[in-house]
N, C-alpha and C positions, 0 to 999 in steps of 0.2 A: 577834404579828408586827407590825413597824412598818408603818404605813400607807404605801403606795406614793404618792410625790408625783405631782402633776399634771405634764403635759408641760411641759418647760422650753423657753421661747421661744428662737429662734435669736438674737435680740438679746441675751438674757441670756448665752447661751453665748459669743457673740462678745465681749461686754463682759468676761467673766471672762478669755477668752483674750488680750485686748488689754492686760491688766494685767501689767506687768513682773514676771517671776519668780512669777506665779501658779502654784500647784501643781495639776496634773491627775493623778489616780490612775486607772490602768487595771486593771480586774479581768479577768484572762485575757490578760495582756500578751504572753504567748508565742505567741498565735495569729498567723497570717500577717498578716491585715488589721490587727489591734490593734497588732502590732509596727510596721507601716508608719505608723500614725497616731501612735504614740509617737515614732518618728523624726521625723516631720513636726512634731510639737509641740515637740520639742527644738530643731529648726532655727529656730523662731520665737521662741525665748527663754523658753519656758515651763519651769518645773520639773516633772519627770516622775518618778512612782513607779509601782509596779505589783506585781502578784502573779500567780502561776499555780500550778497543782496539781503541776507537775513541772518539773524543770530541762530546758532545751533550748538549742539553738544560739542562738535568739533571746534568751533570758533572759541567757545569758552575754555576748552581744554588747552588750546594753543596759547591763549592769553595767560593761563596759569603757568605755562612753560616759558613765559617771557616774550612771546611773539606779539607785536603790535598788529592788531586786526581791526580794520575799519568795516563798519556795516554800512553798505552803500558804496558806490564807486565814484571816486574823485580823482581827477588827473594828478592832483598835487601829491597823492599817496605814493607815486613812483619816484618822486624826486630823491636822488641820492642812491637809487638802486643800480647795481651793475648788470642785472639781468631780470627780465620780467617773464614769468611763465603763466600761460593761460590754458584753460580747458576748452574743449570744443563747444561747451555751452555758452562761451563768450563770443560775441559778435565783433566784427572789425570796427563797429561804431562805439565800442566801449571807451569811455573817456580816459581810462588808465592806459589802454593800448595806444590810443591816439596821442596822448601826452608822451608816452615812452618813445614812440617813433619820431615825434617832433624833436625830442631831446637827444635822439641818436642812441637810446638805450636798446640793446638787442632784445627782441621778443621771440620766444620759442613756445611751441605747443608742449603740453604735458608729456606727450609721447616722445618728442625730440629730447626733452630734458631727461626723462627716465632712460632713454636709449643711451645717452652719454654717460649718465651716472653708473649704469649697470656694468660697464666694461671693466671696472676694477675687480669684479667678482670672477673667481676662477670658473665656476659653473653657474650657468644662467638657464633656468628652466621656465619656459613660457607656456602657459596653458591657454589655448584658444578653443573656440566652439560657440555655436549659437546658443547652447544651453549647458549648464553644469560647470562653468569655469570656476566660480567661487568655491563650490563644494570640492572640486578636484584639487584646487590650490590648498584648501584646508586639510585634505587628506594627505597631500604631499608634505605639508608642514608637520603633521603629526608623525609621519614616518621618518622624515629626515631629522626631526628633533629628537625622537627616541633613539635614533642611530648616532646621536651626539655630534651632528655636523653643525649645529647652531646656525640654521639658515636665517637669512634676512628675507622677509616675506612682505609683499605689498599686494593686498587683495582689494577687489571691488566691493567687498562685504565684510562684515565682522567675522573674524575667525573664531575658533572654538573658545579661545580665551577671552573673547569679548571685545577685542581690538581689531582693527583692520590692518595693522602693521606690526611686524616683529623685527626688532633691530638685533641682528646677530653678527656673525663674523663675516669676513670677506670671502669665505669659502664658497657658499651656495646662495644664490639669489633666486627666489621663486616668485613668480608674478603672473597676473592675468594679462594675456595678450589680446586686448580688445580689438575687434575688427572694424569698429565704427570709423569712418573716414580713413580707413587703411592705417590706423594707428600702429598696428602690429608690424608694419613694414619699417618703422623707425627703430625697432628693437634689434638686438644682436644676440640671439639665443645660442647656447651650445646644444640645448635640447628643446625641441618644439613638440608639444602634445596637442592633438586636436581630438575633441570628444565627439563632435558631430558638425554638420553643416547644413543650414537651411537658409532660404531667403529671408532677410531681415534688414532693418535700417534702410527702408525703401526710399527714404529721402536722399540717400546717397547711392546705394546699389540699385540699379535699374533692372537687373535680371539675375537669375540663378547662375548664369554663365559668368557674370561680372564678379559676384562674390566668390564663386569657386576659383576664379583666376587669382583673386587676392589671397585666398587661403593657400593656393599652390605656391605663390611667391613667398608668403610668410613662412611656410613649412620648409621651403628650400633654403631659408636663411640659416637653418641649424647647422652648426659646424661639426657636431658629433653624430647626431641621429635625430630623426623625426619619428614620433609615435602616433599612429592613427587608428581609429576605430573602423575596421574594414566592414563591419555590419552596416555602416552608414553608406547609403547608395552614392551620395555626392562625393564623399571622401574616397570611396573605392574608385570612382571615375578618374580622380586626379592622381591616384597613388603612383602610377607609372611615369608621371610627368614631374614629380618632385625630385629635384636634383640632389637633395641630401639622402643619406642612407635611411631607408624606411624600415621601421619595425611595426608590425601590425598586430592588433588584438581583436577578438570578437568571439562569437559563439559558433561560427561556421568553420568548416574544415580548411578553408583557405587562409586562416589566420595563423601567424607565427605563434602567438600565445592564444590558446583557446580556453574559454571558461564555460562552465556548466553549473547552473543553479541546481543544487541537489535537494534542498529543503528550505522551509521557512522557519524563522524563529519568532520571538514575540513581536518585535517591531522591525525585522529585517530578514536577512537571507544567509544561508550557508552555500558556498559555491566552491568548486574545485577549479584548479588552473593547471594547464600543461603547456610545455613548449616543444613544438615539433613532435608531439605525441608522447613526450616524456613527462611523467607526472611531477608536478611541483608541490602540490599539497592542497589542503582545504583551508578556506578563510571564512570568517564570520563577520558580517557587516550589520551593525545594530541600528540602522536607520531605514525608514520605509522607502518604497519606490524602486521598481526594477531598474529604472534609469540610473539610480545611484550605484547599482552594481557595476554598470558600465563606467561610471566616473571612478569608482574604486579600482577597477581592473586597470584602467589607464594609468593611475598613479602607481599601482603595484608594479606594472611593467617597467615604468621609468626607474623605480627603485631597484628592481632586479637587474636591469641593464647596468646600473651603477655598482652592482655587487653587494648591495645591502643584504644582510643575512635574512633569510626567509622567516625565521622565528621572530625577529624584530619587526618585520613588516606585518606578520600575522597579529602580533600583540597591538601594534599601533592601529591597525584597521579595526580590530575588535573593540578597542577603547574609544574610537571615534564616535561621537554622539550627535553629529550634525552641527550646523551653524544657524544663527538666528535668521528668521524670516525665510527659511526654506522648509516648508511644511512644518513649521514650528507650532507646537500646541501651546498656546499662550494663556489658556484659562477656559472659562465657561460662561454661558449666559442662560439662566433659567434651566439648568440641567443639560444644556446642549454644549458639546465640546466646540471650542473655537480654535481654528488653525490660522496662522499668519503666513502668507506665502508671497514670494516675489514674482510668481509666474505672470508674464505679460505677452507671451507669444502663444498662438493657438496650440502648438504641440505641447508646451508646458502646461497650459490650462487643462487640456484633456488628460495628461498624465497625472496631474494633481487631483483632479476630480475622481479619477478611477482609483488612485491610491487611497484617498480618504474613504471612499466607499468600501474598499476592501478591508480597511482598518476597523471602521465603525459598524459596517454591515447594515447601515440604514440610509435614510434620505440625506441628500447633500444640498445645502443652500450656498450659493456663491455670491459674494459681494465683490464686484469687479470694477476697478477704475482703469479704463483703457489708457495706454501710455503713447502719446503723440498721435496727432491727426493723420500723418502720413502712413504710419504703420496700420492704424485702424482702417484707413481707406484701402490700402493695397491688399490687406489680408481679410477683408470684410467677410467674405463667405466662409473662410476658415474659422474666423472668430465665431460666427453664428453657429456653425456646426459644433465647435468645441464646447461652447457654453451651453448648447442644447443637451449635453450629457448630464447636466445638473438637473435636480428636481425643481429647483426654484433659482431664479437669477435676479439679482438686484444690481443695476448698473448706475454708477455715479458719473459725474462730469469727467470728460477726457482730461488727463493731465497733459498740458501742452508742452512741457519742458522748454525746448528752444524754438517752438513753432507758433505760427499764427493759425487761427481756425481755418478749416477748409469748408466751403459751403456744402451743405448736405451731409456732412460727416458729423454725427452726434450720437451720444449714448441713447438718447430718447428714440431715435430712428432704429438703432440696432436692437433695442429692447422690443420694439414693435415687430421687427422682422423675426426675432427669435420665437415669439409666440406669447400666448396668454399667461404662461408661467414666469414670464420675465417682466420686470418693471423698472422704471427709472425714478430716482429720487436724488435730491441734493445730499451732500455729505452729512449735513447736520440732522437729516431725517433717517439715516441708515438704521440706527439702533431701534427706533420705533417700527420701521418697516420690517426689520428682521423678525420682530415679535409676531408679525402677521403672517410669517412665511411657513408656519407649521413646525414640524419636529426635525430631528436629525442634526448632523454636524453643520457647522458654519465655517466657510473658508473666506477670509478677507484677503483679496488677491489683487496684485498690481505692482508695478515698479515705481510708481509715483509716491508722493507723501501721503501715507495712510495712517500716520500715528494718531491723529485726532479721531478718525473713524474707529480705529482699534480701541482707543481709550473710552470712547462713548459706548461701544458695544460691551466692553468688559465692566464698565462702571455699573455698580448695583446689579451685576449680572449673575452672581453666583446663586 
């Protein structure tokens, strides 16, 4: 195996990227974040190429923009590249990485590359958290766009406009600061926002203490200030150990910015906000889920600290209507509403079930595809309890992502331990099994590829 090169300095990455028509090759270019970085690179005048294991909407879009994209991985694809960027889904045995290292072409992770690119932006706002990053980034995009700051945005999910990337000015860069494998430690935020903190990515983080320390380090990187949700027990624990200036928000009296939900609207909430006891005003959020109020308040606090006018913030938040695959109502099946949701952690699952039940007032059937064997194993009991909140549960095969199977960890076993109202079936049989599950709302839930399941359930389902 080729020797893995030492860490490439930001200066070297920036030097390569400032060379006209320098070619950057992306291994795993079809991934949401990699796609966004490829688009951003194209906009700066770089030549871009890439590869992925399968065709997708992203690979087709990039081809239409003139990018050479190979389906499948071939070492010859990196020949002539000045830099190779890879995602954490790519292993060191990938033929393109091996070839690049044999040829002496620098290879860097997605996070290292983005960390170098973002330094040209005057303001860099990173959103971290175990849950809610994509929605919070999208709310920030709505606020800063309405304030005419023309932000550049890279999200891990589709934004309100249907794309995962917005190419704006060099003034503001808004991005998801993902914690997996400490990616967010490669970023250089001026502002760091954390929505919540729970044990996750257990193939990397072995304890709550380990992930909490990583969050503390990431939030301490902020050069202006860090914003944290002090209602979150784990974030509150590390608050006094963050070396950056900390601005807190929450529903309790200890928060710098305190919010109070005053009423419910058709699909959302009305809440008031104050700072150190001084009233700021009332805001309306037109998406469901109390957890989304927390996401919105975090974004509002960042905007207020930047001096954005309260009325602009109020209008942007009221106009925000959510993002795809976050409790998205996508249609119906035989008179039953069908929601499409990215929830893949027990806390998210429980929140989504409870929210849909409050919206529809009836039974809830969950179709869940667990994401990774390690997460399923480590949070087994939490998954069992969260899924037990549903009236009926249909489990499909675990989405392995980057992992090999773990003996004894399976959806069939989890279904048996949940009880008689849970069953296992292959993806292709979900639509038929849903029809046997009774009445009420249906939630298609999971972080893996569920498009075929969604299409089968919605087909002839009206």
